[in-house]
C-alpha positions in Angstrom: 104.8 137.0 29.3 102.5 135.8 26.9 103.1 133.5 24.0 102.2 135.3 20.7 101.8 132.1 19.1 99.3 131.6 21.1 97.6 134.6 21.1 94.6 135.7 19.5 94.2 139.8 18.1 91.2 141.5 17.2 91.7 140.6 13.2 90.9 137.4 14.3 87.4 138.1 15.4 85.4 138.4 12.4 82.5 136.1 10.9 85.2 135.1 8.3 88.1 134.4 10.2 85.9 132.5 12.6 84.5 130.7 9.3 88.1 129.8 7.7 90.6 130.4 10.7 89.2 127.9 13.2 91.7 125.5 14.5 94.3 126.5 11.8 95.0 129.8 13.4 93.0 129.8 16.2 89.9 128.9 18.3 87.8 130.7 21.0 87.1 128.0 23.9 83.6 128.5 24.7 84.4 128.9 28.5 86.7 131.8 27.6 83.7 134.1 27.1 81.6 136.3 29.6 78.3 135.6 27.4 75.0 137.7 27.9 72.0 134.7 28.5 70.2 136.8 25.7 72.7 135.9 23.1 71.3 132.4 23.9 67.4 133.1 23.1 67.7 132.5 19.6 70.5 129.7 19.4 70.6 126.3 21.1 73.4 123.5 20.7 73.1 121.4 18.2 72.6 118.0 20.3 73.6 115.9 17.3 77.2 117.0 16.9 80.1 115.1 18.3 82.4 118.0 18.2 82.6 121.9 17.0 79.3 122.6 18.9 81.3 125.9 20.4 82.6 126.8 16.6 78.9 127.2 15.5 77.8 129.2 18.3 80.7 131.9 17.6 79.4 131.7 13.9 75.8 132.2 15.0 76.8 135.1 17.2 79.1 136.6 15.1 76.7 136.5 12.1 74.2 138.5 14.0 76.8 141.3 14.3 78.0 140.4 18.0 79.8 143.3 19.1 83.2 141.5 20.3 86.1 142.9 22.7 89.5 141.4 23.0 91.2 141.3 26.5 94.6 141.0 26.9 96.3 139.8 29.7 100.1 140.4 30.4 
């Protein structure tokens, strides 16, 4: 049984939702995705930040119209 309070729906996977809802409505740990290395050709993680590097990565990808697929396990 999935705890719905911790579930992410497809509506969350939009740029504005990631920008304004991150850590309030949901977050997506970086180790939860399977990402092509080609996505990282134009992105480098900031080395001067102590937190939220994964949030910046997701914003970068979704701003570039990253196609997302949500897989839910029940």
